[in-house]
N, C-alpha and C positions, 0 to 999 in steps of 0.2 A: 706588101702594101696593104693587103686585107687585114693582116694581123695588126698593123699600126692603126688603121681606121677603127678597128674593133676596140682598141684601147682609148682612142681619142673621143669617141662618142660619149662614154660614161664620164670622162674627164670634163667635157664641155658641159654636160648636164650638171655635174657636181659644182662646177664653177658658177653656173647660172644660179643654182640654188643657194650657194654661199653668198653671192652678190645680193640676191633677193632677201635673204635673211638679214644681211648687214643693213640694207636700206630700210627694212621694216624696223629693226632695232633702233636705227638712227631716227626714224620718224617718231617712234614711241618715246624715245628719250627727249626729243625736241618738244613734243606736245606736253610731256611731263614737266619740263622746265617752264614752259609757257604757263601751265596751270599754277605752278608754284609762284611764278612772278605775279600773276593776277591776284592770288590769295594774299601775298605779302602786301600788295598795293591796297587791297580792301582792308587789311588790318590797319594800315596807316591811315586810311580815310576814316574808318570807324573809331580809331584810337585818338582822334583829335580831341583836345581838352574840352572844347565846347560841347561835343556830342557825348563824351564820357561823363562830363559834369552834369549835363541836363538829365540824363537817364540814370546816373549813379551806377555806372558799370564797372565791373572788375575786368582785369586784363583777360582772364579766362573766358568771360562772356563776350568780350570784343572778338577774341579769336574764334569762338564758336559762331558768332554772327557772320564773320567772314567765311567760315566753312560752310554755313547754311546758304549763304548767298552764292557761293561757287557751285554748290549742289543744285540750286535752282537754275543757274545759268546753263550748266551742263545738261540738266534734264530738259530744258526748253529746246536746246540744240538737238539732243538725241531723239526726243519725241517728234519734233518737226521732221527730222530725217526719216524716221520710221513711217510717219504718215505719207511722206512723199514716195517712199519705196513701195508702200502698199497700194497706192493709188495711181502711180505713173504707168503709162502704157509702154509696151515693148521693153519691159523692165530688164530682161536678161541681157539684151544687147547694149544697153546704155548705162545701167546702174550697178553692174558688178564691181566696177572700179570704185564707185562711191561707197559701196558696202565694205569693200576691203579696207578703205582708208578710215571709215567710221569705226570699224573694229579696232584699228590701231589707236584711235582717239579714246575709245572705251577702255582699252588696256591701260593707256597712260593715265586716264582719270582714276581708275581704281587703285593704281599704284600711288598716285598723288594723294587721293583721299585717305589712304592709310597713313601717310605722313602727316596730312593736315589734321586728322583726328588725334594723332599722337601729340601734335602741338597743343591741341585743346586739353588733352590729358596732362601734359607737362605743365601747362599754365595753372591748371587746377591744383596739381600736386605741389607746386612751388608756393601757391597761396596758402595751402593747408599745412605745409611743412617748410616754413621759411628758412629753417636752419639745416635743411638736408644737405648731405654731401655726395649724393648719388650722381654719377655721370649721366650724360644723355643716353648712352648705350644701356646703362643700368635701368634708367627710367623706361626706355623702350621695352626692355624685357618685362618690367612690371606691367606696362601697357598690354603686352601680348598675353600675359597671364590674367589680366583683368578683363580683357575683351577677346577671348579665344574665338567665339562665334563670328564676331565682326572681322577679325583677321582672316579666318578660314573662308568666309564669304567673299571678301575682297580679293584675296590672293587666288582663290579657285577660279573666280571669274576672269581675272587678269592673266593668269598663267596657264589655265586649262581650257575654260569655256571659249574665250575669244580666239585663241589659236586653233582650237578644234573647229569652230564655226567658220573660220577663214578658209578651211579646207573643204567646206561643204557649200560654198556659195553657188557653184554651178550644178549642184545636186538638188533637184526638186524634192521638197520645197524648202531647201536650206535658206534661200534668200528671203522667203516669207517669214521664216522663223526669226531671222535677224530683225526684220522690220517690226514684228510683234514684240520682240524683246526690247527694242528701243522705245516703242510706244508705252511700255510698262512705266517708263520714267515720267509720264505725263502728270502723275499725281504728286511727284516729288516737290514741285514749286509750292504747292499748297501746304505740304507737310513742313517744308522749310520756313515758309512765311509764318505758320502757326508758332513754330519755335522762336522765331525772331520777335514776334509780337509779345510772346510770353516773357522773353528776356527784357523787353522794353517796358514791361508793366502795363501792357495794353490788352490784357485778357478780358476786360469788361467793355472794350470798344466794339462798335458795330462792325468795324473791319474784321476783327477777330471772329465775330459771329458769322459774317458772310463768307469769310475764307473757310471756316469749318464746314458750312453747308456746301460750298463748292467742292471741298475735298471729299465729302460724303457722296457727292454726285459723280465726280470725275473718277474716283478710285475704281468703282465697279466697271465703268465703261472701258478703262484702259487696262485693267488687270483680270477681269472676269468675263465680260462680254466680248473681249478681244478674241476669245477662242472661236466664237461664232463668225466673226469677221474673217479670221484666218481660214476657216474651212469654206466659207463662202467664196473667198478669193481663189483658194486652191481648186475648188470644184469648178469655178468659172474658167480657169486656165485649162483644165483637163476636159472640159465639156462633160462633166458628170454631175450627179446630184450631191447635195451636201452629205446625205447619209452614206452614199457610196464613198465619198472622201473620208468620212470618219471610219468606215469599215475597212478601207484600204490602208489605214495608218498602221505601220509596223508596231508590234507589241511593245518593244522597248521604248519607242517614241511615245506611245500612249501612256506607259508607266511614268516616263519622265514628265510629260505634260500634266499628268494627274498630281504628281508630287509637287509641281510648281503651283498648281491651282489651289491645293488644300490650305497652304499658309495664307493665301490671299483671302479666302473665305473667312479664316479665323481673324485676320487683321481687320477685315471689313466689319465683322461683328463687333469688335472692340471700338471701331470708329463710330458706328451707329450708337452704341451705348454711351460713348463719350459725348456725342452731339446731343443726344436726348437729355443727358445730365445737364449740359450747359443751358439748353432751352428751358428745362424745369427750374433751374436756378434763376434765370432771368425772369421767368414768369412769376416765381415767388417774390422776387424783389419788386416787380411791378405791382403785385397785389398788395404788398405792405405799404407802398407809397400811396395807394388808393385808400 
């Protein structure tokens, strides 16, 4: 009897793990298909003759606008969830389930976005090479060679980072790290809207200007100053000072967070330079009119 139970316990655990993995895979696949469905619907909406004719859009541009719209919608959902997780009380008892499912949504999104951006690439390629005979698989291989960093970024997040973080939700401060990572997306709607307005030929509009200024303000708040909020929340939970929280950070975590921070500083510098250039151009045009 003892020998039988000794074999049954691992089998039960393995069965539960397999069931959990199956359900997780099913959830990711379902959300992936949902994202693809919304993307195709947006392509149909933006592809209406009246809209295309008014703005003189190519099919590749219509596809890219649909992609950017989906990016903005996902970013709003992710950032809102991140803010909720960072501010909700008694987070560990109530929100671990939310974090587990939002990670599945993030995994599905990055798999979807890889396909969506390939569709943009495919549409551009077909416009530039109308007589091409390459198959979709061949074009996807060209896409991978043309955008290796993008592919590496998306697949590493979907296949490595999200599964890894799903195993750290009950490990302090893994839940806070997930919340902060989601808040990173708060700047994406402004980046997406900037690209959409550019496609529509509205770079000289006030909306383009105000969106750019909002992007310059929001970006450092959600991608640079978020580190301060993270340590403030972490220190409050453990009843220690912020500096004690920083000092207690494991070395490998500190290295990882620094590596994530450095590109944000570089991109923000580029944003500020771009915004300054736009303001100078508008100022010059205003002076010429006077």
